[in-house]
FIMILUM-938228 format. One record per atom (N, C-alpha, C): residue in three letters; x, y, z. Coordinates in steps of 0.02 Angstrom, whole numbers, padded with zeros to 5 digits, always signed. Each point is the difference from the previous one (the first is absolute). Layout:
<pts>
ALAXYZ...
</pts>
This chain:
<pts>
MET-02116-01135+11882MET+00061-00024-00036MET-00007+00014-00075TYR-00061-00009-00027TYR-00009+00011-00072TYR+00014+00073-00018GLN-00026+00047+00040GLN+00011+00070-00015GLN+00075+00018+00005GLU+00033-00030+00049GLU+00072+00012+00008GLU+00038-00027-00061LEU-00018-00059-00023LEU+00032-00029-00059LEU-00014+00042-00062ARG-00063+00019-00009ARG-00018+00040-00058ARG+00040+00065-00003LYS+00007+00033+00057LYS+00038+00062+00003LYS+00074-00013-00014ALA+00026-00056+00026ALA+00071-00015-00007ALA+00021-00012-00072ILE-00044-00028-00041ILE+00020-00019-00067ILE-00017+00055-00052GLU-00027+00056+00023GLU-00013+00056-00046GLU+00066+00033-00021ARG-00001+00033-00058ARG+00058+00039-00021ARG+00013+00056+00050PRO+00060+00001+00030PRO+00013+00052+00050PRO+00020+00066-00032PRO-00004+00055+00037PRO+00023+00064-00027PRO+00076-00002-00011LEU+00022+00042-00045LEU+00071+00002-00019LEU+00045+00010+00062TYR+00051-00042+00004TYR+00051+00002+00052TYR-00027-00013+00071LYS-00055-00036+00005LYS-00024-00018+00066LYS+00054-00039+00038LYS+00007+00016+00063LYS+00052-00031+00042LYS-00026-00065+00031MET+00047-00045+00013MET-00016-00062+00035MET-00006+00011+00075ALA-00040-00041+00033ALA-00004+00002+00073ALA+00063-00027+00032GLU+00035-00045-00035GLU+00060-00032+00027GLU+00057+00003-00050ALA+00061+00007+00025ALA+00060-00003-00043ALA+00020-00073-00006PHE-00021-00032-00054PHE+00008-00073-00004PHE+00073-00021-00002TRP+00045+00044-00026TRP+00071-00020-00006TRP+00034-00008+00067ASP-00032+00024+00055ASP+00030-00009+00066ASP-00044-00045+00044ASP-00050-00032-00029ASP-00041-00048+00035ASP+00042-00063+00016ALA-00009-00028+00059ALA+00042-00055+00023ALA-00003-00060-00047TYR-00060-00016-00025TYR-00007-00058-00045TYR+00017+00018-00072ILE-00030+00054-00026ILE+00009+00017-00071ILE+00073+00018-00015SER+00033+00033+00047SER+00071+00019-00012SER+00043-00062-00007LYS-00019-00055+00033LYS+00037-00063-00008LYS-00007-00027-00070GLN-00061+00005-00029GLN-00011-00023-00069GLN+00036+00046-00049MET+00001+00065+00014MET+00034+00048-00044MET+00075-00013-00001LEU+00028-00018+00059LEU+00071-00015+00003LEU+00016-00061-00042LYS-00043-00052+00004LYS+00011-00059-00042LYS-00001+00019-00074ALA-00046+00044-00019ALA-00005+00021-00070ALA+00062+00039-00021HIS+00024+00044+00043HIS+00061+00038-00015HIS+00060-00046-00012LEU+00003-00054+00039LEU+00059-00043-00001LEU-00004-00056-00052ASP-00057-00005-00034ASP-00008-00051-00052ASP+00032+00026-00064PRO+00056-00030-00022PRO+00036+00027-00058PRO-00037-00006-00066ASP-00054-00041-00001ASP-00037-00010-00063ASP-00068+00035+00000PHE-00015+00039+00053PHE-00064+00034+00004PHE+00011+00075-00006GLU-00042+00033-00043GLU+00011+00070-00015GLU-00053+00046+00031GLY-00040-00026+00046GLY-00053+00041+00028GLY+00023+00046+00055ALA+00056-00015+00033ALA+00025+00042+00054ALA+00068+00031-00017SER+00045-00041-00024SER+00065+00022-00025SER+00007-00027-00071ARG+00043+00031-00039ARG+00012-00027-00067ARG+00042-00064+00005LYS+00002-00036-00054LYS+00037-00063-00001LYS+00074+00013+00007VAL+00035-00051+00025VAL+00070+00010+00021VAL+00045+00021-00058ASP-00012-00026-00060ASP+00041+00019-00058ASP-00007+00074-00015PHE-00062+00025+00004PHE-00012+00071-00012PHE+00036+00042+00054ILE-00006-00022+00062ILE+00031+00038+00055ILE+00076+00003-00008ASP+00031-00056-00017ASP+00072-00001-00009ASP+00021+00047-00057GLU-00036-00002-00055GLU+00016+00044-00056GLU-00012+00073+00018SER-00053+00011+00039SER-00016+00068+00022SER+00055+00029+00044VAL+00024-00040+00047VAL+00052+00024+00046VAL+00065+00015-00038ARG+00017-00043-00047ARG+00060+00013-00040ARG-00006+00065-00039TRP-00058+00010-00030TRP-00010+00061-00039TRP+00000+00062+00045ILE-00032-00003+00057ILE-00001+00057+00047ILE+00070+00017+00023SER+00041-00051+00012SER+00068+00013+00023SER+00043+00033-00054ARG-00019-00007-00063ARG+00034+00036-00054ARG-00029+00070-00007LEU-00065+00006+00011LEU-00033+00065-00006LEU+00022+00049+00054VAL+00002-00025+00062VAL+00021+00040+00057VAL+00052-00041+00038PRO+00063+00003-00021PRO+00051-00045+00028PRO+00010+00008+00075PRO+00009-00056+00035PRO+00008+00004+00073PRO+00060+00039+00023GLU+00053+00001-00040GLU+00060+00038+00021GLU-00011+00075-00005LYS-00051+00021-00038LYS-00014+00072-00007LYS-00061+00020+00042GLN-00048-00045+00007GLN-00061+00015+00038GLN-00007-00055+00052THR+00030+00010+00058THR+00008-00057+00046THR-00059-00009+00047GLN-00031+00054+00023GLN-00053-00006+00050GLN-00067-00007-00035LEU-00030-00060+00006LEU-00061-00017-00036LEU-00056-00014+00049LEU-00058+00031-00013LEU-00061-00013+00039LEU-00050-00036-00044ASP-00019-00061+00019ASP-00049-00040-00037ASP-00065+00003+00038ILE-00049+00040-00025ILE-00064+00006+00034ILE-00049-00050-00029GLY-00041-00029+00046GLY-00041-00057-00020GLY+00043-00061-00013CYS+00049-00010+00044CYS+00052-00051-00013CYS-00024-00072+00010GLY-00059-00009+00032GLY-00023-00068+00013GLY+00050-00040+00041PRO+00010-00063-00017PRO+00046-00042+00039PRO+00074+00009-00020GLY+00015+00052-00038GLY+00070+00016-00014GLY+00029-00032-00062ILE-00041-00020-00047ILE+00026-00036-00059ILE+00048+00045-00040TYR-00022+00060-00016TYR+00044+00047-00035TYR+00055+00026+00046ALA-00018+00016+00062ALA+00048+00030+00047ALA+00061-00044+00009GLU-00010-00065+00006GLU+00057-00045+00009GLU+00046+00000-00061LYS-00029+00001-00059LYS+00040+00000-00061LYS+00037+00066-00007PHE-00033+00055+00019PHE+00034+00065-00001PHE+00059+00000+00048ALA-00010-00026+00061ALA+00053+00000+00050ALA+00059-00042-00024ALA-00014-00056-00032ALA+00054-00044-00025ALA+00042+00034-00053LEU-00028+00050-00034LEU+00037+00036-00052LEU+00038+00060+00028GLY-00009+00015+00064GLY+00039+00053+00031GLY-00038+00062+00021TYR-00066+00002-00012TYR-00039+00056+00024TYR-00007-00003+00076GLU-00005+00058+00031GLU-00017+00004+00072GLU-00075+00007+00004VAL-00035-00054+00020VAL-00072-00006-00011VAL-00040+00010+00063THR-00054+00039-00007THR-00053+00005+00050THR-00065-00021-00034GLY-00038-00044+00032GLY-00064-00022-00027GLY-00057+00019+00046VAL-00054+00024-00029VAL-00059+00021+00038VAL-00061-00038-00027ASP-00039-00028+00046ASP-00063-00034-00019ASP-00049+00004+00057TYR-00066-00005-00019TYR-00052+00008+00050TYR-00030-00067+00020SER+00037-00054-00009SER-00021-00067+00022SER+00050-00024+00052ARG-00023-00010+00061ARG+00044-00024+00053ARG+00031-00068-00017ARG-00040-00043-00030ARG+00025-00067-00016ARG+00056+00003-00052SER-00010+00042-00052SER+00052+00007-00052SER+00064+00029+00029ILE-00006+00051+00042ILE+00060+00030+00029ILE+00035-00049+00046ALA-00037-00039+00039ALA+00031-00049+00045ALA+00037-00052-00041TYR-00031-00023-00054TYR+00034-00049-00044TYR+00063+00030-00030ALA-00006+00062-00025ALA+00057+00032-00033ALA+00059+00009+00049ARG-00015+00019+00061ARG+00054+00009+00050ARG+00034-00066+00015ASP-00040-00053+00008ASP+00028-00066+00014ASP+00042-00025-00058SER-00025+00010-00061SER+00036-00023-00060SER+00066+00037-00008ALA-00001+00065+00010ALA+00062+00040-00005ALA+00051-00021+00052SER-00024-00014+00061SER+00045-00021+00053SER+00033-00067-00016LYS-00039-00047-00027LYS+00028-00066-00017LYS+00052+00005-00055GLN-00009+00049-00045GLN+00048+00008-00056GLN+00054+00051+00015GLN-00002+00027+00062GLN+00048+00051+00022GLN+00001+00060-00049LEU-00060+00021-00019LEU-00008+00060-00041LEU-00017+00059+00044ASN+00035+00054-00009ASN-00011+00060+00041ASN-00055+00043-00030ILE-00062-00019+00013ILE-00059+00035-00024ILE-00041+00024+00059THR-00021+00063-00003THR-00045+00027+00052THR-00072-00006-00025TYR-00041-00035+00038TYR-00071-00009-00017TYR-00044+00037+00051LEU-00049+00036-00025LEU-00044+00040+00042LEU-00072-00016-00015PHE-00040-00013+00052PHE-00072-00006-00007PHE-00029+00071+00002ASP-00024+00023-00058ASP-00024+00070-00003ASP-00043+00008-00063ASN-00044+00049+00003ASN-00041+00019-00057ASN+00039+00051-00041TYR+00017-00016-00063TYR+00043+00046-00037TYR-00035+00066-00017LEU-00065+00005+00011LEU-00034+00065-00008LEU+00013+00044+00060GLU+00020-00029+00056GLU+00008+00038+00062GLU+00071-00002+00028MET+00045-00038-00031MET+00067-00009+00028MET+00036+00067+00005ALA+00040+00006+00052ALA+00042+00060+00010ALA+00068-00025+00024LEU+00040-00026-00045LEU+00063-00031+00017LEU+00054+00053+00013PRO+00049-00015+00042PRO+00049+00051+00019PRO+00056+00011-00050GLN-00007-00024-00061GLN+00052+00009-00050GLN-00031+00007-00069GLN+00040+00024-00048GLN-00019+00002-00070GLN+00040-00052-00038PHE-00025-00019-00058PHE+00028-00055-00038PHE+00021+00022-00070ASP+00046-00039-00029ASP+00021+00013-00069ASP-00050-00027-00050PHE-00037-00052+00019PHE-00041-00036-00047PHE-00058-00032+00037ILE-00061+00008-00026ILE-00060-00030+00030ILE-00036-00041-00054THR-00023-00059+00019THR-00037-00043-00047THR-00069-00017+00029LEU-00049-00005-00045LEU-00068-00023+00016LEU-00020-00045-00058ILE+00006-00066+00010ILE-00004-00047-00055ILE-00062-00045+00004TYR-00028-00014-00056TYR-00058-00042-00015TYR-00065+00039+00005CYS+00001+00060-00028CYS-00061+00039-00015CYS-00040+00019+00062ASP+00033+00008+00057ASP-00035+00022+00060ASP-00024+00073-00006TYR+00033+00039-00041TYR-00020+00070-00008TYR-00073+00006-00021GLY-00021-00042-00046GLY-00068+00002-00025GLY-00052-00025+00049ALA+00021-00030+00055ALA-00047-00023+00051ALA-00024+00057+00045LEU+00030+00059-00009LEU-00016+00058+00041LEU-00049+00045-00036ASN-00042+00035+00039ASN-00044+00049-00030ASN+00039+00064-00015PRO-00028+00048-00037PRO+00039+00059-00020PRO+00032+00039+00058GLU-00037+00009+00055GLU+00029+00036+00057GLU+00057-00039+00032GLU-00008-00066+00004GLU+00054-00041+00027GLU+00062+00001-00045ARG-00011+00003-00065ARG+00057+00003-00046ARG+00038+00066+00009LYS-00037+00055+00009LYS+00033+00064+00014LYS+00041-00004+00064LEU-00029-00031+00051LEU+00035-00007+00065LEU+00062-00044-00008LEU-00007-00054-00038LEU+00058-00044-00011LEU+00057+00037-00034LEU-00016+00035-00054LEU+00053+00036-00037LEU+00032+00053+00043LYS-00040+00034+00040LYS+00027+00050+00047LYS+00047-00033+00050ASN-00020-00058+00025ASN+00041-00035+00050ASN+00064-00028-00031VAL-00005-00027-00060VAL+00059-00024-00035VAL+00049+00057-00012LEU-00026+00056-00023LEU+00042+00058-00013LEU+00037+00022+00063ALA-00035-00001+00056ALA+00030+00021+00063ALA+00054-00048+00023HIS-00005-00064-00020HIS+00049-00050+00022HIS+00056-00011-00050LEU+00001+00038-00054LEU+00055-00004-00048LEU+00050+00057+00011LYS+00064-00016-00010LYS+00050+00052-00002LYS-00008+00039-00066PRO+00020+00062-00003PRO+00000+00035-00065PRO+00038-00040-00052GLY-00030-00009-00058GLY+00029-00042-00051GLY-00016-00073+00007GLY-00034-00019+00055GLY-00019-00070+00010GLY-00056-00020-00047LYS-00007-00066-00011LYS-00046-00025-00051LYS-00053-00047+00031PHE-00057-00002-00035PHE-00057-00041+00021PHE-00024-00040-00059LEU-00002-00067+00008LEU-00023-00045-00053LEU-00064-00035+00024PHE-00052+00003-00043PHE-00062-00036+00016PHE-00033-00021-00065ASP-00049-00044+00005ASP-00035-00024-00059ASP-00076+00002+00011VAL-00037+00001-00056VAL-00073+00001+00002VAL-00027-00043-00057PHE-00064-00016+00004PHE-00035-00031-00056PHE-00025+00054-00048THR-00005-00018-00063THR-00018+00048-00051THR-00074-00004-00020ILE-00022+00051-00036ILE-00069-00001-00026ILE-00009-00057-00049ALA+00052-00017-00038ALA-00006-00058-00045ALA-00018-00063+00038GLN+00027-00009+00059GLN-00017-00057+00042GLN-00072+00005+00026PHE-00020+00060+00020PHE-00068+00012+00024PHE-00052-00021-00053LEU+00015+00015-00062LEU-00048-00014-00054LEU-00008-00074-00014THR+00046-00041+00024THR-00006-00073-00009THR-00045-00032+00052LEU-00019+00037+00051LEU-00037-00028+00057LEU-00074+00016-00006ASN-00041-00047+00022ASN-00072+00009-00001ASN-00029-00006+00071GLU-00057+00031+00010GLU-00035-00010+00063GLU-00024-00073+00003GLU+00006-00030+00059GLU-00021-00070+00006GLU-00015-00016+00073GLN-00031-00059+00009GLN-00019-00023+00066GLN+00009-00076+00003THR+00037-00024+00050THR+00010-00072+00008THR-00009-00020+00073TRP-00022-00062+00010TRP-00009-00027+00067TRP+00048-00058+00013GLU+00020-00006+00062GLU+00040-00058+00022GLU-00029-00025+00066SER-00001-00065+00009SER-00019-00029+00063SER+00060-00037+00029LYS+00017+00016+00061LYS+00057-00032+00034LYS-00026-00044+00056GLU+00010-00066-00008GLU-00024-00047+00050GLU+00046-00003+00061SER+00061+00025-00009SER+00046+00003+00057SER+00034+00068-00003GLU+00066+00003+00007GLU+00034+00065+00000GLU+00012+00024-00071GLY+00008+00065-00007GLY+00017+00030-00064GLY+00046+00060+00012PHE+00008+00041-00051PHE+00045+00058+00007PHE-00025+00048+00054TRP-00067+00010+00002TRP-00027+00053+00043TRP-00019-00023+00070ARG-00016-00063+00008ARG-00023-00025+00065ARG+00026-00071+00011GLY+00004-00018+00064GLY+00025-00066+00018GLY-00055-00051+00013GLU-00063+00020-00012GLU-00056-00045+00011GLU-00047+00005-00061PRO-00050-00044-00006PRO-00045+00001-00059PRO-00032+00069-00010HIS-00005+00019-00064HIS-00028+00065-00016HIS-00014+00004-00075HIS-00034+00051-00021HIS-00012+00014-00070HIS+00034+00065-00019VAL+00022+00005-00062VAL+00035+00060-00024VAL-00034+00024-00063LEU-00022+00063+00000LEU-00026+00032-00060LEU+00053+00050-00024ASN+00026-00011-00060ASN+00048+00046-00030ASN-00037+00041-00053GLN+00006+00067+00006GLN-00032+00044-00048GLN+00052+00050-00026ARG-00004+00013-00065ARG+00044+00050-00030ARG-00043+00056-00028TRP+00015+00061+00023TRP-00038+00059-00021TRP+00047+00049-00035LYS-00025+00031-00054LYS+00039+00052-00035LYS-00032+00068+00013TYR+00043+00050+00012TYR-00022+00068+00017TYR+00030+00049-00050PRO-00025+00062-00001PRO+00029+00050-00044PRO+00074+00013+00017ASP+00035+00031-00047ASP+00071+00017+00008ASP+00044-00062+00008HIS-00023-00056-00029HIS+00040-00061-00003HIS+00018-00027+00070VAL-00051-00002+00042VAL+00007-00029+00067VAL-00037-00067+00002LEU+00033-00050+00028LEU-00029-00067+00005LEU-00004-00020+00073LEU-00054-00033+00019LEU-00007-00028+00067LEU-00006-00075-00004GLU+00044-00035+00036GLU-00008-00072+00013GLU-00029-00006+00070GLN-00064-00019+00003GLN-00036-00004+00063GLN-00010-00073+00020THR+00020-00017+00060THR-00008-00068+00026THR-00047+00002+00060THR-00054-00038-00004THR-00049-00004+00055THR+00004-00069+00031ILE+00013-00002+00065ILE+00004-00064+00037ILE-00067-00012+00034LEU-00028-00060-00011LEU-00065-00018+00028LEU+00006-00064+00041SER-00027+00003+00060SER-00005-00061+00041SER-00063+00006+00042GLU-00010-00047+00045GLU-00062+00000+00040GLU-00007+00064+00041ASP+00056+00029+00022ASP-00004+00058+00044ASP+00041+00059-00026GLU+00014+00002-00065GLU+00044+00053-00024GLU-00016+00020-00072VAL+00001+00065-00012VAL+00001+00029-00067VAL+00052+00055+00002THR+00057-00011-00034THR+00056+00047+00003THR+00024+00015-00071ASN+00012+00064-00013ASN+00025+00022-00065ASN+00073+00021+00004TYR+00038-00018-00052TYR+00068+00024-00009TYR+00004+00034-00068TYR+00034+00057-00004TYR+00004+00039-00061TYR+00072+00007-00022LEU+00013-00013-00063LEU+00065+00012-00029LEU-00010+00047-00060TRP+00015+00064+00011TRP-00008+00050-00052TRP+00064+00006-00041THR-00006+00009-00065THR+00058+00010-00043THR-00016+00053-00052THR+00042+00051-00005THR-00004+00049-00053THR+00049-00019-00055TYR-00023+00004-00062TYR+00041-00016-00058TYR+00017+00067-00035PHE+00062+00007-00023PHE+00025+00066-00019PHE+00018+00006-00073ALA-00013+00061-00027ALA+00030+00022-00062ALA+00066+00034+00016LYS+00047-00001-00046LYS+00066+00028+00013LYS-00004+00074+00018ASP-00037+00038-00038ASP-00003+00072+00013ASP-00030+00017+00068ALA-00050-00039+00021ALA-00030+00012+00066ALA+00049-00014+00056LEU+00039-00053-00008LEU+00049-00018+00052LEU+00056+00052+00003ILE+00022+00023-00058ILE+00050+00053-00002ILE-00025+00062+00036LYS-00062+00018-00013LYS-00029+00060+00032LYS+00000-00006+00076GLU-00022-00059+00026GLU+00000-00010+00072GLU+00069+00009+00030ALA+00050-00028-00033ALA+00068+00003+00025ALA+00027+00071-00001ARG-00013+00036-00053ARG+00025+00069-00006ARG-00034+00047+00050VAL-00066-00008+00009VAL-00036+00041+00048VAL+00028-00011+00070ALA+00021-00062+00015ALA+00028-00015+00065ALA+00071+00027+00010GLY+00031+00024-00054GLY+00067+00030+00006GLY+00057-00041-00026PHE-00014-00054-00035PHE+00052-00044-00027PHE+00019+00021-00071ASP+00062-00016-00017ASP+00022+00000-00070ASP-00009-00070-00028ILE-00018-00005-00063ILE-00009-00065-00033ILE+00067-00020-00031CYS+00026-00057+00020CYS+00062-00025-00030CYS-00014-00043-00062GLU-00035-00056+00011GLU-00014-00046-00056GLU-00064-00039+00013ILE-00029-00025-00054ILE-00060-00042+00005ILE+00014-00066-00036PHE-00019-00055+00032PHE+00013-00067-00026PHE-00064-00040-00002GLY+00003-00057-00031GLY-00058-00044-00003GLY-00011-00040+00064ASP+00052-00009+00040ASP-00005-00036+00063ASP+00063+00012+00040VAL+00005-00032+00059VAL+00057+00012+00043VAL+00058-00048-00014LYS+00002-00027-00060LYS+00061-00034-00023LYS+00026+00033-00064GLY-00026+00061-00014GLY+00029+00041-00052GLY-00027-00011-00070SER-00055-00036-00008SER-00028-00009-00067SER-00021+00068-00029PRO+00004+00009-00065PRO-00022+00063-00030PRO-00074+00013+00013TYR-00016+00063+00010TYR-00070+00019+00011TYR-00040-00008-00064SER-00061-00026+00007SER-00045-00006-00057SER-00071+00017+00023GLU-00037+00037-00040GLU-00068+00016+00017GLU-00044-00062+00005GLU+00021-00054-00031GLU-00038-00063+00003GLU+00021-00044+00058GLY+00051+00019+00037GLY+00025-00041+00054GLY-00046+00001+00060SER+00006-00050+00043SER-00044-00006+00059SER+00025+00040+00059THR+00065+00017+00002THR+00028+00039+00055THR+00043+00056-00027MET+00017+00046+00046MET+00043+00056-00015MET+00040+00015+00063ALA+00065+00011-00007ALA+00043+00018+00056ALA+00028+00069-00011MET+00006+00038+00054MET+00024+00069-00006MET+00057+00012+00050LEU+00053+00031-00024LEU+00056+00019+00042LEU-00002+00076+00009LEU-00007+00022+00062LEU-00005+00071+00016LEU+00062+00023+00038LYS+00011+00065+00002LYS+00057+00028+00036LYS-00022+00060+00041LYS+00026+00005+00061LYS-00012+00059+00041LYS+00048+00055-00023PRO-00026+00058-00020PRO+00045+00053-00025PRO+00047+00026+00054PHE+00056+00024-00020PHE+00044+00036+00045PHE-00030+00069+00014PRO+00008+00025+00061PRO-00027+00067+00014PRO+00034+00054-00042ILE-00038+00048-00019ILE+00027+00055-00041ILE+00033+00052+00044
</pts>
């Protein structure tokens, strides 16, 4: 057990994969859903005031009467999707958590909102239609490694109509520089976010070259040593522009966030609006 623990808490190689997809775990996904739905907690979704302002700004940026078919990838329990639908967009939401999709479908049905929700991996989705507008909100883009980001942009491009737009956000290098490597322990005498029984949690933060950060969580109990990895790449504006152009997109505008704040090199986030070119 000691050797297993020692190996588990070592700094892992860059972009090491998890043994389990925790966002679809029966217990953890329940805790994630609670976090998404908490209007005052910003760890899973942004706070409700930010979301409301964001949706109003997006509806001015890409008006629903002009860009009606919207695909929200990484939609979670449908927080943005429901607000988009209420403004008149024809909304499809995709997420890789069964619990989130089940909740979103039930919530839309209760509110009589005509939203299509799909349980799917947006890196692999092959939907039978193209969309006017695609969103990926709350910095999910940076959770992907470089090859996954190329695949995502290729897939988004394939699912956009010519002239269609893609809005997403990332964390910036300025934010990366505020973070330090650290290690903290927690002891849970009963249930916690990660487990429903007593356990210990070791949280470690590792910094890697090219502004990559790992939040590593190690779960320890009498019969378990399990690691979860949350990788995040932090971006400079020029690097993000290059990735988008190489993938075949035109750059429309760059903002400080997804509620339209002006871009600043000192800001913690950056949002980018891309467009699929018309064929020549």
